[in-house]
C-alpha positions as CSV (number, residue, x, y, z in Angstrom):
1,M,0.0,0.0,0.0
2,S,1.5,3.3,-1.0
3,A,1.5,6.4,1.1
4,H,0.0,8.2,-1.9
5,R,-3.1,5.9,-1.8
6,M,-3.6,6.5,1.9
7,V,-3.2,10.3,1.5
8,R,-5.7,10.2,-1.4
9,G,-8.0,8.2,0.8
10,A,-7.7,10.8,3.6
11,V,-8.5,13.6,1.2
12,V,-11.5,11.7,-0.2
13,G,-12.7,11.0,3.3
14,A,-12.3,14.6,4.4
15,L,-14.3,15.8,1.4
16,A,-16.9,13.1,2.0
17,S,-17.3,14.3,5.6
18,L,-19.0,17.6,4.5
19,P,-22.3,16.0,3.5
20,A,-22.0,13.5,6.3
21,S,-21.5,16.2,9.0
22,Y,-24.3,18.2,7.5
23,V,-26.8,15.3,7.5
24,K,-25.8,14.3,11.0
25,R,-26.4,17.9,12.2
26,V,-29.8,18.3,10.5
27,T,-31.1,14.8,11.5
28,E,-30.3,15.2,15.2
29,P,-33.5,17.1,16.1
30,A,-35.7,14.4,14.7
31,L,-33.6,11.6,16.2
32,Q,-33.8,13.4,19.6
33,R,-37.6,13.8,19.4
34,A,-38.1,10.2,18.5
35,A,-35.8,8.9,21.2
36,E,-37.4,11.2,23.8
37,Q,-40.9,10.0,22.9
38,V,-39.8,6.4,23.6
39,L,-37.4,7.1,26.5
40,P,-38.5,10.5,28.1
41,P,-35.7,12.2,30.0
42,E,-36.3,14.1,33.3
43,A,-36.2,17.9,32.9
44,W,-32.9,18.1,34.9
45,Q,-31.3,15.5,32.6
46,K,-31.8,17.7,29.6
47,R,-29.5,20.3,31.2
48,L,-26.6,17.9,31.2
49,V,-23.8,18.5,28.7
50,G,-24.6,16.9,25.4
51,T,-28.2,15.8,26.0
52,D,-30.4,18.5,24.4
53,P,-29.2,20.1,21.1
54,S,-32.7,21.3,20.3
55,D,-33.1,23.6,23.4
56,H,-29.6,23.9,24.7
57,P,-27.2,24.0,21.7
58,E,-24.8,26.0,23.8
59,N,-24.5,23.1,26.1
60,M,-23.3,20.6,23.5
61,P,-19.7,19.3,23.8
62,P,-18.2,21.4,21.0
63,A,-19.8,24.6,22.5
64,V,-18.5,23.7,25.9
65,I,-15.0,23.1,24.5
66,A,-15.1,26.4,22.7
67,A,-16.1,28.2,25.9
68,E,-13.4,26.5,27.9
69,V,-10.7,27.3,25.3
70,A,-11.8,31.0,25.3
71,E,-11.6,31.0,29.1
72,L,-8.1,29.4,29.1
73,R,-6.9,32.0,26.6
74,G,-8.1,34.7,28.9
75,A,-10.7,35.9,26.4
76,K,-14.1,37.2,27.6
77,A,-16.8,34.6,28.1
78,L,-18.5,33.5,24.9
79,D,-22.2,34.3,24.7
80,T,-24.7,31.7,23.5
81,E,-24.5,32.8,19.8
82,Q,-20.7,32.6,19.9
83,K,-20.8,29.2,21.5
84,V,-23.2,27.9,18.9
85,R,-21.2,29.3,16.0
86,A,-18.0,27.9,17.4
87,S,-19.8,24.6,17.9
88,R,-20.7,24.4,14.2
89,T,-17.2,25.1,13.2
90,I,-15.8,22.5,15.6
91,H,-18.4,20.0,14.3
92,Y,-17.3,20.3,10.7
93,V,-13.6,20.4,11.5
94,F,-13.8,17.3,13.7
95,G,-16.0,15.6,11.1
96,A,-13.3,16.3,8.4
97,V,-10.6,14.9,10.7
98,A,-12.7,11.8,11.4
99,G,-13.6,11.5,7.7
100,A,-9.9,11.8,6.7
101,A,-9.0,9.0,9.2
102,Y,-11.8,6.9,7.9
103,G,-10.8,7.5,4.3
104,A,-7.2,6.6,4.9
105,L,-8.2,3.4,6.8
106,A,-10.6,2.5,4.0
107,A,-7.8,2.8,1.5
108,R,-5.5,0.7,3.7
109,L,-8.1,-1.8,5.1
110,P,-11.2,-2.1,2.9
111,G,-12.9,-4.1,5.6
112,V,-13.4,-0.9,7.5
113,T,-16.2,-0.1,5.1
114,R,-18.3,-3.2,5.9
115,G,-21.7,-2.3,7.2
116,A,-21.8,0.8,4.9
117,G,-20.0,3.0,7.4
118,V,-22.5,2.5,10.2
119,P,-20.1,0.5,12.5
120,A,-17.5,3.2,11.9
121,G,-20.0,5.9,13.0
122,V,-21.0,4.0,16.1
123,A,-17.2,3.5,16.9
124,L,-16.8,7.2,16.5
125,Y,-19.5,7.7,19.1
126,A,-17.8,5.2,21.4
127,V,-14.4,6.9,21.1
128,T,-15.7,10.5,21.5
129,H,-18.9,10.6,23.7
130,G,-18.4,7.2,25.1
131,T,-14.8,7.6,26.4
132,G,-12.9,10.7,25.2
133,L,-15.3,13.4,26.4
134,P,-16.0,11.8,29.7
135,A,-12.2,11.2,30.3
136,A,-11.6,14.9,29.6
137,G,-14.3,15.9,32.0
138,I,-16.4,17.6,29.3
139,Q,-19.4,15.2,29.3
140,E,-20.7,12.6,31.7
141,P,-20.2,8.9,30.7
142,P,-23.1,7.4,28.7
143,W,-24.3,5.2,31.5
144,T,-25.1,8.3,33.6
145,L,-26.9,10.2,30.8
146,P,-30.6,9.8,30.0
147,A,-31.0,6.7,27.7
148,S,-32.7,8.9,25.1
149,A,-29.5,11.0,24.7
150,V,-27.4,7.9,24.3
151,V,-29.8,6.5,21.7
152,W,-30.2,9.7,19.5
153,E,-26.5,10.5,19.7
154,T,-25.5,7.0,18.8
155,A,-28.0,7.0,16.0
156,S,-26.7,10.4,14.7
157,H,-23.2,9.0,14.6
158,A,-24.5,5.9,12.7
159,V,-26.1,8.3,10.2
160,Y,-22.8,10.2,9.9
161,G,-21.0,6.9,9.2
162,A,-23.5,5.8,6.6
163,V,-23.5,9.1,4.7
164,L,-19.7,9.3,5.0
165,E,-19.4,5.9,3.3
166,V,-21.9,6.7,0.6
167,S,-20.2,10.1,0.0
168,R,-16.7,8.5,0.1
169,R,-17.6,6.1,-2.6
170,L,-19.0,8.9,-4.7
171,V,-16.1,11.2,-4.2
172,D,-13.6,8.3,-4.7
173,R,-15.1,7.9,-8.2
174,L,-15.0,11.6,-9.0
175,V,-11.5,12.4,-7.7
176,P,-8.7,11.3,-10.1
């Protein structure tokens, strides 16, 4: 396997992440509503970091990270609009990094694409919301969050993975 092929795979994956990140973001409200109808959270649970993007987008992990970085840099506190704007930027940048990693892995290990990207999306949830964010003290571990939040967030990452794989295949055909 040449380095060129893996770099190309990373570029293809990063490009494919744009529609995947967009679709993930726009499907989250419907996934959240559906999960909360089946597994209604308590009102206090919706105030936890990462549990309510519909009513508390400023309390989602990327927004919390942006606010903490601003504080660490000695900048004035971010207002809600600034947190949400920063959150969107972080969302797309992180999606591109994840897409690039997925694309490089897909070029090196085609078995990564089994399951049409869905297992990769769920693995991304496990690595970020399931372990990384709790380990960093940004979000509580999944077993302490409302079940609805774990369901819709896992589902949104599965959607990201599926759209990433479909987009990766399309971009792969279009990029020389």
